[in-house]
N, C-alpha and C positions, 0 to 999 in steps of 0.2 A: 809243522812245527809251530807252537804257540809263540806269538810275538811277545817279548817281555814288556811288562807295564812300564810306563813313564814314571821315573822316580822324582818325587817333589819333596823338598825339605821345607818344613814350616818353622818359622822363627817366632818365639814368644818370649816376653819378659818373664811371665809366670805361666805355667801350665797346670791347672787352669782355674782362675777364680770362678766361683759359682755364678757370679753376675755376668760372666762371659760364656755361659753355656751355649749360646748361639753359635760360637765359633766351632765348638765340638760338633754340633748338629750339622753344620755345613760340610765340614771335612768328612764326617762319617757317611755322608750321602754323595760324595764325589766319586763317580764310578770310573773304573779302568785306570786308576792311578795308585802307585805304591807310595804311601805317605810316611814320612819320618818327621819327628818333632825334636827340635833343639830349643831348649828353654834355659834361661839363666837359673830359674828355680822351678822345681817340681812340687806341686801341692798334692796333698792327699784328698782325693775326691773320686767321683764316679766316672771320670772322663778319659779313662785309659782303655781305648778301643783295642781289642785283641789283634786287629790287623795293622795297627800303627806300630812303627818302630821308634823307640825313644833313645836318643843319644845321651849316653851317660857322660857326665863331665865333673871333674873334682872341684871346680870352683864353687858350683852350687852346693855341693856337700858341705864345704867350709861355711858358707853363708847360713845354711840350715842349722848346722851345729851351733853357730854363734847365736842364732835366734832362740835356741832352747836354753841358753844359759841365763841365769838371774844375776844382774849386775849388783843387786843389793848384798849378795854374798861375796866376801872378799876373794875366796878361791875361784868362784866363777868369773869374777872381774879380771883376775889374772889370766884365766883361760881365754877370756875374750880378747885381751891384749895379745896373747900368743897367736890366736887364730887370725887376728887382724894382721899381724906380722907375716904369717904364712900367706895370706891373701895378697899382700903387697909384693912379696918376692916370688911367689909362685906364678903359674901360668894364668893369663887373663882369658876372659870369655872369647875374645877375638882370636887368641892363639889356639884355643881348643877347637873353635869352629874352622879355622884355617886348616888344621891338621885333619879334621874330619872330612872336609871337602876334598882334600888331596887323596884320601883313601876311598871315598865313595864316588859313585857315578850318577850325579843328579842331572836332570834336564832343566829344572826350574827351581828357584829359591823364592819363597813367599814370606814376607815379613808382615807381621800384624802390629799396627800402630806406627806412626811416622818416626817417633823418637827411637824406637828399636831399629827401624830400617836405617836410620842414620848411624847408629852404633856399629852396624855391620856392613855398611855400604862399601868400604874399601876392600874388605875381605872378599865379598862377592864379586866386585869388579876385577880383583886379581885373578879370579878363576873364570872370568868371562862368561858367567852364567846369566840367563835371563832373570831379571829381578822383578818381582811383583810386590806391590805395596798396597795394603788395605788400610784406608782411613775408617774410623768408626765414630768418634765423638769429640772428645776434648782436644784431640790432635789437629782438628780442622782450624780452630781459631785460638783456643787457650794456649796451646803450645807456643806459637810464634808471639803471642801477647806477653807471656811470662818469661819467655826466653827469646828475645828479639833476634838472636843469631839465627834462629830457625827460619826467619824470612829469607835468608840467603841459602840455608841448608835445603830448604824446599826446592829452590831452583835447581840445585845440583841433583837432588833426588828425581825431580821431574825429567831431567836430561838422561839420567842413568837408567831409570826404571823402564822396563819394556811395557808394563801395564800398571795403571793405578785403578784400584777398585773402590767404589763407594756404594752406598745403599740405595740412593735415589737421586732424582734430578736436582734437588737443592744442594746436596753434597757435591754433585758434579759441577754445578755452576760456581759454587764456592771455590773449588780448586781451579777452575778455568780463570776466575777473577784473580787468582793468585799467580797465574802464569803457566798452569799446566796445559799442555797441548790437548785439545779436545779429543783428538784421535787416539790418545793413549788411555782415555778413561773408559772403564767398563762398569756398568751398573749391574751388580749382582745382589739380589735381595737376600737378606739373612732370613731364610724362610723357616717354616715349621712343618712338622710331619702331620698334615691334616688327617690322614688315615688313622693315626694313632691317638688323636685327640677326640674325646667324646663330645657330641653335641647334646646340650642339656635343654630340655623343655621346661623352662622355669615358669612358676606361677607368678603372675603379676596383676595384682588388683589395682584399680584406680586409687589414687591418693595413698600410695605406699612406695617406699624406695629404700633399697639397701645398697649403698655405695661401697666400693672397694678400691684401694690403691695399694699396690705392691711395688716397692722401689727402694734403692739405697737412699738413706737419709742424707740428702744434699739439696742445696738451694736450686739446682737445675730442675728438680722434679716438681717444683711448685706446690709443695705441701702446705705452706703457710697461706698461699693464695686460695687453695682448695678449702682450707678450714674457714677462712673468712667468708668465702662464697656460701659454704654450708650454713654458717651462722646467719648470713643475710637471708637465705631462703627458708630457714627453719620456721619462722613465725607463720609462713604460708604452707608449710609442709610438716605438720605435727606427726610424730611417730617415725620420722626418717632416721636412718642410722648410717654411720660412716666408719668403716674399719680400715686402719692403716697397718700394713705389715712391711717390715724392712730391717735393714742392718746399717749401723753407723758407717758412713763414708767420709762425711765432712764433720770434723770434730765440733761438738756442741749443737749440731742441728737437731738431733733427737730431743735434746732438752728444750730447744726453742719451740719445737712442736708441742711438747707437753705444757710449756709455759703458756702458749697461746690458747690451747684448749682450756686451761684453767682460767685464764683472764677473761675468756668469752663465756665462761660458765657452761661449757659443753661436756663436762665429765658425765659419763653414762650414755652420751650420744655419739661421741667420737672415741673409739678405742684404739690404742696402739699396742701392737703385738710383735713379738720377735720374728725373725726371718723363718721361712719354711723351706724345706727341700723341694727341688723341682719335681721330684717324683709325686708329690702330693699337691702340686700347684693346681691342677685342673679340678680336683675334688674341692679345693677351697673356692675356686671361681664359681662352682655350681651353686653356692649358697648366697650369691649376691646378684643384683639385677644389672647394675651398670658399673663399668670400670672408669674411674676418674683419674686423669693424669695431665695436669696443666703445665707441661714443660715450659721452661723459660731460660733465657741467658742469665748466667751469674755475673757478678761484677767483674770477674777476671776473664770474661768471654768464654767460660766453660759452657758447653751446650751439648745437646744430643747429637749434633752433627748430622746423623741420619734420623732415626726415629727409634723409640723404645720397642724392643722386640716383644715385651710383655703385652703390648697392644694387639699383636698378632695372635698370641695364645688366647687372650680373652675373647677376641672376635670369633676364633675358631670354635669356641664352646657355645657360641650364640649370644655373646655378651656385647651390647652396644657400648660406645665409648663417649665420654665427655673429655675433651682435651683442647689443645690450642693449635694455632697455625704455625707453631714453631718448627723450623727446619723441615725435615721430610715427613712430618706427621700427616699432612694432607695427602701424601702418597699412600699411606697405610690406611687412613680412615677417610671414607667418603662422606663429606659433610652433607647432612640431610638424608643420608641413606644408611650408613652403618654407625654414624655417630654425629655429634654436634661439636663444632670447633669455633673458638673465639680467639681474638688476638691475645697474646700472652700478657699476663698481669692484669687483665680486666675483670675485676671481681664481680661487678654487676652483670656482665654478659654471662659469666660462668654460673652465677646464681639463677639467671633466667633459664639456662639449659637444665639445671637441676630441677627447677619447677616443672619444666616441660615433661621430663621423664617421670617425675612424681605423679603428675596428673594422668599419665598414660595408662590405658587399660590393656587387657590381655590381647585383644585382636591386633591393635596397633603395635604393641610390643613384639608380638610374634613376627610381624613383618620386618621390623628392624633386626631382630635376632637372626632370621633366615638370610637376610641380605648380608649380614656380617659374615656368616659362615661361607656363603657362596663366593664372596670377594676373596676370602682366604684361599679357598680351593682353586679359584681361577687365577690368582696372581701371586700367591706367596707360598706355594707348596715347595717344600725343601727339595724334592726330587728334581724339580725344574731348575732350582738354583744350583744344585750340585752338578747337574748336567752342563749348565752354563760355565761353571768354573772349570770342569774337566775339559771342555772344548777350548777354553782360553789357554789352559796349560798346553794342550796338544798343539795349538796354533803357534805358540811361542817356541816350543821345542823344535817344531818342524822348521821354523825360520832360521834356527841356528844349526840344525842338523844334529842336535844332542838328544839321545834317548837313554 
């Protein structure tokens, strides 16, 4: 008789923004587990795996209906008021989750991002289920900075959760410094499917360079620093190009990028393009030599927390990296082997790294390219990460006897 799979419920605020495609990849490669998803809101995208179960709930439907209405039309405005009233008197997300947990037989509940884990911590505790929390980025430091109450909420979550997942050693140490017991922390890389990512043999002549950056437009991604470094290096690097691809996340940041390009006279050298679908990402990477991504802290302590997953995709295609020593980036990018790292915000150091890759010829470039691919295959393959996560779930469920 076949042993039933362990049932695990995944909690999301939204399932799933395209910028969080790494969460889908990890869950889709977690073997031997029956996965269900409970989200406050479901988005239309490509992340609906046929083997996942999606918990339907009316609260999210009301929210989505509200978003579709146009407040500038008086009748839509009235409908919005009506929907808001229904939301206030109807069931809440916690009520819906509580009812679902009574009806289902889960062995583990896994919350993604600390704020969401706090929203549902009482419901999960009521059902005495092992609670897993994954930190990813802004929830490490920005969340308790902008909402100081979370400094105390973190302590309660650290006590309640059976395991706390982060992406690398920097994230782990950040949580330990905030009071998380080290024995509860598990490092699980947000890996990539190396077998499904093509390796490109790029042509790289001396004294040529095509830079690429793909990220949400926000100050944490270091766009303005990268543009200034590009401008500083350009007199020594004629013919160099820099392409920026992204979507607005921080209001006004895209315009700040365009303004700086204009002020520095870089029109025609630095091009800004709209976001692209993940399905065409690797084809886009093929046409550039080096991926640049000088992550940094924002004024409100927003940070990568771990490290940008796009750096893994780029290296898997054979693309070296120019980045910073911010958070867990040194865990993803080996300085002097698969990329060049400098302290965050240091424009001159970044410009020097741009010049180094500009001057590089084919033989040296190929060595960097192959080392980047090999590091991804060795340390960041998604099948290894999925296996780690599955083993963690199994261990937690055995400790409570829940299957």
